[in-house]
N, CA, C, O and the ligand as a Tripos MOL2 file, in Angstrom:
@<TRIPOS>MOLECULE
protein
  189   187    48     0     0
PROTEIN
NO_CHARGES

@<TRIPOS>ATOM
      1 N           0.9470   -1.2910   -0.0890 N.3       1 MET1
      2 CA         -0.0710   -0.0180   -0.0410 C.3       1 MET1
      3 C           0.8430    1.1730   -0.1380 C.2       1 MET1
      4 O           1.9680    1.1930    0.3620 O.2       1 MET1
      5 N           0.2450    2.2650   -0.8760 N.am      2 ALA2
      6 CA          1.1470    3.5030   -0.8420 C.3       2 ALA2
      7 C           0.3720    4.5410    0.0160 C.2       2 ALA2
      8 O          -0.7960    4.2360    0.2550 O.2       2 ALA2
      9 N           0.7510    5.5210    0.4360 N.am      3 ARG3
     10 CA         -0.0010    6.6530    1.2400 C.3       3 ARG3
     11 C          -0.1420    7.8150    0.4010 C.2       3 ARG3
     12 O           0.8440    8.4510    0.0300 O.2       3 ARG3
     13 N          -1.4080    8.1430    0.0610 N.am      4 ASP4
     14 CA         -1.7810    9.5740   -0.4720 C.3       4 ASP4
     15 C          -1.1240   10.6440    0.2850 C.2       4 ASP4
     16 O          -1.4950   10.8460    1.4420 O.2       4 ASP4
     17 N          -0.3220   11.2540   -0.1620 N.am      5 PRO5
     18 CA          0.5310   12.3780    0.7960 C.3       5 PRO5
     19 C          -0.4250   13.5290    1.1810 C.2       5 PRO5
     20 O          -0.2270   14.2010    2.1930 O.2       5 PRO5
     21 N          -1.4790   13.7410    0.3400 N.am      6 VAL6
     22 CA         -2.1970   14.7970    0.5080 C.3       6 VAL6
     23 C          -3.2320   14.5890    1.7750 C.2       6 VAL6
     24 O          -3.1550   15.3960    2.7020 O.2       6 VAL6
     25 N          -3.9910   13.7480    1.8200 N.am      7 CYS7
     26 CA         -5.0150   13.3260    2.7470 C.3       7 CYS7
     27 C          -4.6320   12.2200    3.5980 C.2       7 CYS7
     28 O          -5.3450   12.0650    4.5890 O.2       7 CYS7
     29 N          -3.5550   11.3200    3.4190 N.am      8 GLY8
     30 CA         -3.1380   10.3590    4.2540 C.3       8 GLY8
     31 C          -3.8560    9.1040    4.2140 C.2       8 GLY8
     32 O          -3.6390    8.1670    4.9830 O.2       8 GLY8
     33 N          -4.7830    9.1210    3.2210 N.am      9 MET9
     34 CA         -5.3630    7.5020    2.9540 C.3       9 MET9
     35 C          -4.4910    6.6780    2.4430 C.2       9 MET9
     36 O          -3.5050    7.0630    1.8150 O.2       9 MET9
     37 N          -4.7680    5.4910    2.6620 N.am     10 ASN10
     38 CA         -3.9330    4.3700    2.0040 C.3      10 ASN10
     39 C          -4.3560    3.9900    0.5870 C.2      10 ASN10
     40 O          -5.5490    3.7340    0.4300 O.2      10 ASN10
     41 N          -3.5230    3.9190   -0.4860 N.am     11 VAL11
     42 CA         -3.9890    3.9230   -1.9880 C.3      11 VAL11
     43 C          -3.1860    2.5630   -2.3550 C.2      11 VAL11
     44 O          -2.0050    2.4140   -2.0440 O.2      11 VAL11
     45 N          -3.8530    1.7030   -2.9660 N.am     12 ASP12
     46 CA         -3.0990    0.6810   -3.5060 C.3      12 ASP12
     47 C          -2.4960    0.9980   -4.8200 C.2      12 ASP12
     48 O          -3.1190    1.5600   -5.7210 O.2      12 ASP12
     49 N          -1.2050    0.5990   -4.9010 N.am     13 GLU13
     50 CA         -0.4410    0.9910   -6.1590 C.3      13 GLU13
     51 C          -1.0650    0.6220   -7.4640 C.2      13 GLU13
     52 O          -1.1840    1.3010   -8.4840 O.2      13 GLU13
     53 N          -1.4890   -0.7690   -7.1720 N.am     14 LYS14
     54 CA         -2.0570   -1.4420   -8.2880 C.3      14 LYS14
     55 C          -3.0810   -0.9010   -9.1180 C.2      14 LYS14
     56 O          -3.1090   -0.7980  -10.3450 O.2      14 LYS14
     57 N          -3.9150   -0.5740   -8.2630 N.am     15 THR15
     58 CA         -5.1530   -0.1710   -8.6830 C.3      15 THR15
     59 C          -5.6040    1.4090   -8.9900 C.2      15 THR15
     60 O          -6.7020    1.8010   -9.3850 O.2      15 THR15
     61 N          -4.2370    2.3020   -8.6390 N.am     16 ALA16
     62 CA         -4.5310    3.5670   -8.1420 C.3      16 ALA16
     63 C          -4.6600    4.2380   -9.7130 C.2      16 ALA16
     64 O          -3.8600    3.9890  -10.6140 O.2      16 ALA16
     65 N          -5.6520    4.9970   -9.8200 N.am     17 GLN17
     66 CA         -5.7900    5.5090  -11.0220 C.3      17 GLN17
     67 C          -5.2420    7.1630  -11.1820 C.2      17 GLN17
     68 O          -5.1960    7.7930  -12.2380 O.2      17 GLN17
     69 N          -4.9470    7.5320  -10.1540 N.am     18 TRP18
     70 CA         -4.0400    8.8940  -10.2200 C.3      18 TRP18
     71 C          -2.8860    8.8130   -9.6200 C.2      18 TRP18
     72 O          -2.8910    8.3470   -8.4810 O.2      18 TRP18
     73 N          -1.7490    9.1910  -10.1510 N.am     19 LYS19
     74 CA         -0.4530    9.0180   -9.6060 C.3      19 LYS19
     75 C           0.3750   10.4290  -10.1610 C.2      19 LYS19
     76 O          -0.0970   11.0760  -11.0970 O.2      19 LYS19
     77 N           1.5910   10.8130   -9.5200 N.am     20 SER20
     78 CA          2.2750   11.9530  -10.0170 C.3      20 SER20
     79 C           3.8190   11.4470   -9.6910 C.2      20 SER20
     80 O           4.0690   10.7180   -8.7310 O.2      20 SER20
     81 N           4.6230   11.8340  -10.4350 N.am     21 GLU21
     82 CA          6.0840   11.4740  -10.2410 C.3      21 GLU21
     83 C           6.6830   12.9730   -9.8050 C.2      21 GLU21
     84 O           6.2900   14.0570  -10.2370 O.2      21 GLU21
     85 N           7.6180   12.7610   -8.9440 N.am     22 TYR22
     86 CA          8.1780   14.0160   -8.5300 C.3      22 TYR22
     87 C           9.6140   13.6420   -8.0280 C.2      22 TYR22
     88 O           9.7660   12.7870   -7.1550 O.2      22 TYR22
     89 N          10.5580   14.2420   -8.5480 N.am     23 LYS23
     90 CA         12.0190   14.2040   -7.9570 C.3      23 LYS23
     91 C          12.1550   12.5470   -7.9430 C.2      23 LYS23
     92 O          12.4470   11.9320   -6.9180 O.2      23 LYS23
     93 N          11.9230   11.9630   -9.1190 N.am     24 GLY24
     94 CA         12.1580   10.5400   -9.1700 C.3      24 GLY24
     95 C          11.3870    9.6150   -8.5670 C.2      24 GLY24
     96 O          11.5250    8.4120   -8.7880 O.2      24 GLY24
     97 N          10.3180   10.2130   -7.5760 N.am     25 LYS25
     98 CA          9.3990    9.1640   -6.8540 C.3      25 LYS25
     99 C           8.0270    9.3010   -7.1810 C.2      25 LYS25
    100 O           7.5010   10.3940   -7.3870 O.2      25 LYS25
    101 N           7.4330    8.2010   -7.2320 N.am     26 THR26
    102 CA          5.8310    8.0830   -7.5590 C.3      26 THR26
    103 C           4.9110    8.2510   -6.4050 C.2      26 THR26
    104 O           4.8850    7.5610   -5.3860 O.2      26 THR26
    105 N           4.2250    9.1810   -6.6830 N.am     27 PHE27
    106 CA          3.1520    9.6030   -5.4090 C.3      27 PHE27
    107 C           1.6210    8.8700   -5.9530 C.2      27 PHE27
    108 O           1.1850    9.0060   -7.0960 O.2      27 PHE27
    109 N           1.1030    8.2620   -5.1120 N.am     28 TYR28
    110 CA         -0.3920    7.9130   -5.3450 C.3      28 TYR28
    111 C          -1.5960    8.5620   -4.5000 C.2      28 TYR28
    112 O          -1.6230    8.7130   -3.2790 O.2      28 TYR28
    113 N          -2.5320    8.8930   -5.3830 N.am     29 PHE29
    114 CA         -3.5160    9.4610   -4.6950 C.3      29 PHE29
    115 C          -4.9400    8.7310   -4.9390 C.2      29 PHE29
    116 O          -5.2070    8.0370   -5.9210 O.2      29 PHE29
    117 N          -5.7970    9.0180   -3.8630 N.am     30 CYS30
    118 CA         -7.0890    8.4780   -3.8360 C.3      30 CYS30
    119 C          -8.0870    9.0810   -4.7710 C.2      30 CYS30
    120 O          -9.0550    8.3970   -5.1040 O.2      30 CYS30
    121 N          -7.9160   10.5120   -5.3070 N.am     31 ALA31
    122 CA         -8.9050   10.9310   -6.0640 C.3      31 ALA31
    123 C          -8.1730   12.0140   -6.7900 C.2      31 ALA31
    124 O          -7.1450   12.5200   -6.3400 O.2      31 ALA31
    125 N          -8.7170   12.3510   -7.9040 N.am     32 GLU32
    126 CA         -8.1620   13.2860   -9.0200 C.3      32 GLU32
    127 C          -7.8890   14.6220   -8.0860 C.2      32 GLU32
    128 O          -6.8150   15.1930   -8.2780 O.2      32 GLU32
    129 N          -8.7710   15.1520   -7.1040 N.am     33 ARG33
    130 CA         -8.8040   16.2250   -6.5080 C.3      33 ARG33
    131 C          -7.4420   16.2450   -5.4920 C.2      33 ARG33
    132 O          -6.9220   17.3540   -5.3800 O.2      33 ARG33
    133 N          -6.8520   15.1950   -4.7860 N.am     34 CYS34
    134 CA         -5.7420   15.0460   -4.1410 C.3      34 CYS34
    135 C          -4.6380   15.3410   -5.0560 C.2      34 CYS34
    136 O          -3.7490   16.1400   -4.7600 O.2      34 CYS34
    137 N          -4.6920   14.6060   -6.3340 N.am     35 LYS35
    138 CA         -3.5830   14.7680   -7.3540 C.3      35 LYS35
    139 C          -3.3490   16.3670   -7.6060 C.2      35 LYS35
    140 O          -2.2600   16.9190   -7.4560 O.2      35 LYS35
    141 N          -4.3210   16.8920   -7.9340 N.am     36 GLN36
    142 CA         -4.4130   18.3570   -8.4260 C.3      36 GLN36
    143 C          -3.7840   19.1120   -7.3070 C.2      36 GLN36
    144 O          -2.9860   20.0000   -7.6060 O.2      36 GLN36
    145 N          -4.0590   18.8570   -5.9860 N.am     37 VAL37
    146 CA         -3.4690   19.5540   -4.7260 C.3      37 VAL37
    147 C          -1.9240   19.4140   -4.9020 C.2      37 VAL37
    148 O          -1.1300   20.3490   -4.7890 O.2      37 VAL37
    149 N          -1.6390   18.2590   -5.1640 N.am     38 PHE38
    150 CA         -0.1410   17.7650   -4.8690 C.3      38 PHE38
    151 C           0.5120   18.5390   -6.0080 C.2      38 PHE38
    152 O           1.4400   19.3140   -5.7750 O.2      38 PHE38
    153 N           0.0100   18.3270   -7.3140 N.am     39 ASP39
    154 CA          0.5850   19.0060   -8.6190 C.3      39 ASP39
    155 C           0.7900   20.3230   -8.4520 C.2      39 ASP39
    156 O           1.8200   20.7880   -8.9400 O.2      39 ASP39
    157 N          -0.0210   21.1050   -7.8220 N.am     40 LYS40
    158 CA          0.0630   22.6130   -7.4590 C.3      40 LYS40
    159 C           1.2380   23.0030   -6.6520 C.2      40 LYS40
    160 O           1.9760   23.9320   -6.9810 O.2      40 LYS40
    161 N           1.4150   22.2200   -5.4970 N.am     41 LYS41
    162 CA          2.5880   22.3650   -4.6660 C.3      41 LYS41
    163 C           3.1510   21.3250   -4.4740 C.2      41 LYS41
    164 O           3.1640   21.2150   -3.2480 O.2      41 LYS41
    165 N           3.7570   20.2600   -5.0120 N.am     42 PRO42
    166 CA          4.5120   19.2580   -4.6860 C.3      42 PRO42
    167 C           5.5460   19.4150   -3.3950 C.2      42 PRO42
    168 O           5.5940   18.5830   -2.4890 O.2      42 PRO42
    169 N           6.2460   20.4360   -3.4440 N.am     43 ASP43
    170 CA          7.2410   20.5990   -2.1320 C.3      43 ASP43
    171 C           6.4960   20.6260   -1.0820 C.2      43 ASP43
    172 O           7.1330   20.3630   -0.0620 O.2      43 ASP43
    173 N           5.2310   20.8710   -0.8960 N.am     44 ARG44
    174 CA          4.6410   20.7330    0.4650 C.3      44 ARG44
    175 C           4.4120   19.4900    0.8470 C.2      44 ARG44
    176 O           4.3980   19.2560    2.0550 O.2      44 ARG44
    177 N           4.2250   18.6220    0.0710 N.am     45 PHE45
    178 CA          3.7680   17.2370    0.5020 C.3      45 PHE45
    179 C           4.9900   16.0730    0.2480 C.2      45 PHE45
    180 O           5.1260   15.0930    0.9810 O.2      45 PHE45
    181 N           5.6960   16.3150   -0.7170 N.am     46 ALA46
    182 CA          6.9760   15.1520   -0.9400 C.3      46 ALA46
    183 C           7.8190   15.3630    0.0420 C.2      46 ALA46
    184 O           8.2230   16.4880    0.3330 O.2      46 ALA46
    185 N           8.1830   14.2320    0.6780 N.am     47 LYS47
    186 CA          9.4590   14.1680    1.5420 C.3      47 LYS47
    187 C          10.3350   13.2040    1.1680 C.2      47 LYS47
    188 O          11.3910   13.0570    1.7830 O.2      47 LYS47
    189 ZN         -6.6260   11.7530   -1.0900 Zn       48 ZN48
@<TRIPOS>BOND
     1     1     2 1
     2     2     3 1
     3     3     4 2
     4     3     5 am
     5     5     6 1
     6     6     7 1
     7     7     8 2
     8     7     9 am
     9     9    10 1
    10    10    11 1
    11    11    12 2
    12    11    13 am
    13    13    14 1
    14    14    15 1
    15    15    16 2
    16    15    17 am
    17    17    18 1
    18    18    19 1
    19    19    20 2
    20    19    21 am
    21    21    22 1
    22    22    23 1
    23    23    24 2
    24    23    25 am
    25    25    26 1
    26    26    27 1
    27    27    28 2
    28    27    29 am
    29    29    30 1
    30    30    31 1
    31    31    32 2
    32    31    33 am
    33    33    34 1
    34    34    35 1
    35    35    36 2
    36    35    37 am
    37    37    38 1
    38    38    39 1
    39    39    40 2
    40    39    41 am
    41    41    42 1
    42    42    43 1
    43    43    44 2
    44    43    45 am
    45    45    46 1
    46    46    47 1
    47    47    48 2
    48    47    49 am
    49    49    50 1
    50    50    51 1
    51    51    52 2
    52    51    53 am
    53    53    54 1
    54    54    55 1
    55    55    56 2
    56    55    57 am
    57    57    58 1
    58    58    59 1
    59    59    60 2
    60    59    61 am
    61    61    62 1
    62    62    63 1
    63    63    64 2
    64    63    65 am
    65    65    66 1
    66    66    67 1
    67    67    68 2
    68    67    69 am
    69    69    70 1
    70    70    71 1
    71    71    72 2
    72    71    73 am
    73    73    74 1
    74    74    75 1
    75    75    76 2
    76    75    77 am
    77    77    78 1
    78    78    79 1
    79    79    80 2
    80    79    81 am
    81    81    82 1
    82    82    83 1
    83    83    84 2
    84    83    85 am
    85    85    86 1
    86    86    87 1
    87    87    88 2
    88    87    89 am
    89    89    90 1
    90    90    91 1
    91    91    92 2
    92    91    93 am
    93    93    94 1
    94    94    95 1
    95    95    96 2
    96    95    97 am
    97    97    98 1
    98    98    99 1
    99    99   100 2
   100    99   101 am
   101   101   102 1
   102   102   103 1
   103   103   104 2
   104   103   105 am
   105   105   106 1
   106   106   107 1
   107   107   108 2
   108   107   109 am
   109   109   110 1
   110   110   111 1
   111   111   112 2
   112   111   113 am
   113   113   114 1
   114   114   115 1
   115   115   116 2
   116   115   117 am
   117   117   118 1
   118   118   119 1
   119   119   120 2
   120   119   121 am
   121   121   122 1
   122   122   123 1
   123   123   124 2
   124   123   125 am
   125   125   126 1
   126   126   127 1
   127   127   128 2
   128   127   129 am
   129   129   130 1
   130   130   131 1
   131   131   132 2
   132   131   133 am
   133   133   134 1
   134   134   135 1
   135   135   136 2
   136   135   137 am
   137   137   138 1
   138   138   139 1
   139   139   140 2
   140   139   141 am
   141   141   142 1
   142   142   143 1
   143   143   144 2
   144   143   145 am
   145   145   146 1
   146   146   147 1
   147   147   148 2
   148   147   149 am
   149   149   150 1
   150   150   151 1
   151   151   152 2
   152   151   153 am
   153   153   154 1
   154   154   155 1
   155   155   156 2
   156   155   157 am
   157   157   158 1
   158   158   159 1
   159   159   160 2
   160   159   161 am
   161   161   162 1
   162   162   163 1
   163   163   164 2
   164   163   165 am
   165   165   166 1
   166   166   167 1
   167   167   168 2
   168   167   169 am
   169   169   170 1
   170   170   171 1
   171   171   172 2
   172   171   173 am
   173   173   174 1
   174   174   175 1
   175   175   176 2
   176   175   177 am
   177   177   178 1
   178   178   179 1
   179   179   180 2
   180   179   181 am
   181   181   182 1
   182   182   183 1
   183   183   184 2
   184   183   185 am
   185   185   186 1
   186   186   187 1
   187   187   188 2
@<TRIPOS>SUBSTRUCTURE
     1 MET1         2 RESIDUE 1 A MET
     2 ALA2         6 RESIDUE 1 A ALA
     3 ARG3        10 RESIDUE 1 A ARG
     4 ASP4        14 RESIDUE 1 A ASP
     5 PRO5        18 RESIDUE 1 A PRO
     6 VAL6        22 RESIDUE 1 A VAL
     7 CYS7        26 RESIDUE 1 A CYS
     8 GLY8        30 RESIDUE 1 A GLY
     9 MET9        34 RESIDUE 1 A MET
    10 ASN10       38 RESIDUE 1 A ASN
    11 VAL11       42 RESIDUE 1 A VAL
    12 ASP12       46 RESIDUE 1 A ASP
    13 GLU13       50 RESIDUE 1 A GLU
    14 LYS14       54 RESIDUE 1 A LYS
    15 THR15       58 RESIDUE 1 A THR
    16 ALA16       62 RESIDUE 1 A ALA
    17 GLN17       66 RESIDUE 1 A GLN
    18 TRP18       70 RESIDUE 1 A TRP
    19 LYS19       74 RESIDUE 1 A LYS
    20 SER20       78 RESIDUE 1 A SER
    21 GLU21       82 RESIDUE 1 A GLU
    22 TYR22       86 RESIDUE 1 A TYR
    23 LYS23       90 RESIDUE 1 A LYS
    24 GLY24       94 RESIDUE 1 A GLY
    25 LYS25       98 RESIDUE 1 A LYS
    26 THR26      102 RESIDUE 1 A THR
    27 PHE27      106 RESIDUE 1 A PHE
    28 TYR28      110 RESIDUE 1 A TYR
    29 PHE29      114 RESIDUE 1 A PHE
    30 CYS30      118 RESIDUE 1 A CYS
    31 ALA31      122 RESIDUE 1 A ALA
    32 GLU32      126 RESIDUE 1 A GLU
    33 ARG33      130 RESIDUE 1 A ARG
    34 CYS34      134 RESIDUE 1 A CYS
    35 LYS35      138 RESIDUE 1 A LYS
    36 GLN36      142 RESIDUE 1 A GLN
    37 VAL37      146 RESIDUE 1 A VAL
    38 PHE38      150 RESIDUE 1 A PHE
    39 ASP39      154 RESIDUE 1 A ASP
    40 LYS40      158 RESIDUE 1 A LYS
    41 LYS41      162 RESIDUE 1 A LYS
    42 PRO42      166 RESIDUE 1 A PRO
    43 ASP43      170 RESIDUE 1 A ASP
    44 ARG44      174 RESIDUE 1 A ARG
    45 PHE45      178 RESIDUE 1 A PHE
    46 ALA46      182 RESIDUE 1 A ALA
    47 LYS47      186 RESIDUE 1 A LYS
    48 ZN48       189 GROUP 0 **** ****
């Protein structure tokens, strides 16, 4: 399981529909809205 960095929900990488790559790492999201929030300010969420 991956963790949605925006809302903290667990997301299954195998079925995740929304993901973003940032600084060589892949992040998974529970919903398009969380991905959009991340994409606007990835520095805020990526660690
Ligand atoms: Zn989310």
